[in-house]
MIPA-933220 format. One record per residue (C-alpha): residue in one letter; z, x, y. Coordinates in Angstrom, 2 decimals. Layout:
// MIPA-933220
SITE   code         w         u         v
SITE      A         Z         X         Y
...
END
This chain:
// MIPA-933220
SITE   code         w         u         v
SITE      M     -0.15      0.03     -0.25
SITE      E     -1.13      0.99      3.40
SITE      N      2.12      1.22      4.82
SITE      Q      0.36      1.02      8.70
SITE      K     -0.65     -2.40      7.59
SITE      M      2.59     -3.33      6.33
SITE      Q      4.17     -2.85      9.42
SITE      E      1.92     -5.02     11.12
SITE      P      2.70     -9.29     12.02
SITE      L      0.58    -11.85     11.20
SITE      V      0.09    -13.95     13.45
SITE      Y     -2.02    -16.61     13.18
SITE      R     -4.36    -18.06     16.28
SITE      R     -5.20    -21.26     15.32
SITE      I     -3.76    -23.88     13.71
SITE      L     -4.78    -27.08     12.21
SITE      L     -2.73    -29.56     11.38
SITE      T     -3.78    -33.11      9.17
SITE      V     -2.11    -35.47      9.07
SITE      D     -2.17    -39.05      7.18
SITE      E     -1.65    -42.65      8.71
SITE      D     -0.37    -43.59      5.44
SITE      D      2.34    -41.36      4.72
SITE      N      4.50    -41.03      7.42
SITE      T      7.25    -38.53      5.85
SITE      S      4.64    -35.83      4.86
SITE      S      2.92    -36.18      7.55
SITE      E      5.56    -36.09      9.81
SITE      R      7.30    -32.89      8.28
SITE      A      4.16    -30.49      8.20
SITE      F      3.57    -31.64     12.27
SITE      R      7.36    -30.49     13.23
SITE      Y      6.18    -26.78     11.42
SITE      A      2.70    -26.73     13.10
SITE      T      3.70    -27.74     16.74
SITE      T      6.68    -25.37     15.56
SITE      L      4.02    -22.38     15.03
SITE      A      1.93    -23.93     17.51
SITE      R      4.97    -23.68     20.42
SITE      D      6.29    -20.28     18.93
SITE      Y      3.03    -18.50     19.48
SITE      D      0.97    -20.67     21.97
SITE      V     -1.72    -20.83     20.51
SITE      P     -4.52    -24.13     19.54
SITE      L     -3.05    -26.32     17.45
SITE      G     -5.74    -29.40     15.94
SITE      I     -4.46    -31.98     14.47
SITE      C     -6.45    -34.10     12.28
SITE      S     -6.55    -37.08     10.32
SITE      V     -9.96    -38.50      8.21
SITE      L    -11.10    -42.03      7.71
SITE      E    -11.27    -42.55      4.06
SITE      S    -13.74    -44.77      2.80
SITE      E    -11.69    -45.48     -0.07
SITE      D     -9.21    -47.45      2.38
SITE      I    -12.12    -49.70      3.47
SITE      N    -13.07    -52.13      0.67
SITE      I    -16.33    -53.23     -0.11
SITE      F    -16.64    -57.01      1.74
SITE      D    -14.59    -54.75      5.17
SITE      S    -17.66    -52.17      4.89
SITE      L    -20.03    -54.99      5.45
SITE      T    -18.03    -56.07      9.13
SITE      P    -18.42    -53.74     11.69
SITE      S    -15.25    -54.73     13.82
SITE      K    -13.42    -54.06     10.61
SITE      I    -14.21    -50.86     10.26
SITE      Q    -14.20    -50.18     13.88
SITE      A    -10.56    -51.53     14.03
SITE      K     -9.74    -49.00     10.92
SITE      R    -11.17    -46.67     12.87
SITE      K     -9.00    -47.19     16.08
SITE      Y     -6.10    -47.26     13.99
SITE      V     -6.42    -43.73     13.28
SITE      E     -7.25    -42.48     16.81
SITE      E     -4.60    -44.21     17.35
SITE      V     -1.76    -42.02     15.40
SITE      V     -4.21    -38.74     16.33
SITE      A     -3.64    -39.91     20.08
SITE      E      0.28    -40.09     19.22
SITE      Y      1.20    -37.08     17.77
SITE      V     -0.83    -35.32     19.69
SITE      Q      1.86    -36.74     22.77
SITE      L      4.61    -36.07     20.30
SITE      A      3.15    -32.00     20.30
SITE      E      3.05    -32.08     24.34
SITE      Q      6.26    -33.15     24.57
SITE      R      7.22    -30.73     21.94
SITE      G      5.76    -27.81     24.23
SITE      V      2.38    -27.43     22.81
SITE      K     -0.03    -26.98     25.22
SITE      Q     -3.27    -26.51     23.99
SITE      I     -4.42    -29.56     21.47
SITE      E     -7.35    -31.05     20.31
SITE      P     -7.54    -34.29     18.44
SITE      L     -9.66    -34.07     15.37
SITE      V    -10.21    -37.90     13.91
SITE      Y    -13.24    -37.52     11.06
SITE      E    -14.71    -40.30      8.93
SITE      G    -16.51    -39.54      5.04
SITE      G    -15.68    -39.43      1.36
SITE      D    -12.69    -37.31     -0.35
SITE      V    -10.43    -36.26      2.44
SITE      D    -10.08    -32.21      1.16
SITE      D    -14.42    -32.40      1.45
SITE      V    -14.29    -33.47      4.80
SITE      I    -11.49    -30.78      5.87
SITE      L    -13.10    -28.09      4.25
SITE      E    -17.47    -28.54      5.02
SITE      Q    -16.85    -30.80      8.04
SITE      V    -13.50    -29.76      9.84
SITE      I    -12.39    -26.51      8.78
SITE      P    -16.05    -24.42      9.86
SITE      E    -15.56    -26.80     13.61
SITE      F    -12.40    -25.53     14.13
SITE      K    -12.32    -23.05     12.98
SITE      P     -8.67    -22.27     13.03
SITE      D     -6.98    -19.40     10.38
SITE      L     -4.25    -22.04      9.39
SITE      L     -3.95    -25.01      8.18
SITE      V     -0.71    -26.81      7.51
SITE      T     -1.16    -30.09      5.62
SITE      G      1.92    -32.41      3.90
SITE      A      2.93    -32.59      0.18
SITE      D      1.33    -36.39      0.40
SITE      T      5.00    -37.53     -1.05
SITE      E      4.00    -41.23     -0.51
SITE      F      0.49    -41.47     -0.97
SITE      A      0.27    -44.76     -2.89
SITE      H     -3.75    -45.80     -2.06
SITE      S     -4.70    -42.72     -3.76
SITE      K     -5.83    -42.12     -7.17
SITE      I     -4.18    -38.75     -7.57
SITE      A     -0.93    -39.23     -5.74
SITE      G     -0.11    -36.28     -4.16
SITE      A     -2.69    -33.90     -4.71
SITE      I     -4.73    -33.51     -1.06
SITE      G     -2.47    -30.79      0.27
SITE      P     -2.47    -28.74     -3.13
SITE      R     -6.26    -29.02     -3.50
SITE      L     -6.82    -27.73      0.31
SITE      A     -4.36    -25.00     -0.83
SITE      R     -6.26    -23.76     -3.66
SITE      K     -9.61    -24.56     -2.12
SITE      A     -9.55    -23.65      1.42
SITE      P    -10.91    -20.00      2.96
SITE      I     -7.84    -19.77      5.33
SITE      S     -4.51    -19.69      4.85
SITE      V     -2.67    -23.19      3.75
SITE      I      1.14    -24.22      3.81
SITE      V      1.48    -27.01      2.18
SITE      V      4.46    -28.59      3.71
SITE      R      7.30    -30.67      1.24
END
């Protein structure tokens, strides 16, 4: 091991937080951790949520007003997190709302390449009741992401 490198601090320069409007416990814990890092390091924080296609049944998908209402709700949830992050002293916050299929695929293929974080903070999906694979998104992101991932329990 090169001793010089071991002495250098590992500091993240851009943090991405994923929040799930269906899982307050997991998202709130991840939020507290991510905002603490962003505030203490004085780095940009992206707060992201994905409108999941699984959240919209086939009948609702045929009704534009239902889709728009769900989209608006996800945007409001992200806006609340942004406001709370500002109150916690985070100076640079970017709200990010995406739509698509699997949440992890959207985050890996769209959000990360566009926002360019070097750290992803996500919850452990403690209550993900509607998901076919309960609690799977955080660990899947940790396995697949090209950046450091912290899964907060």
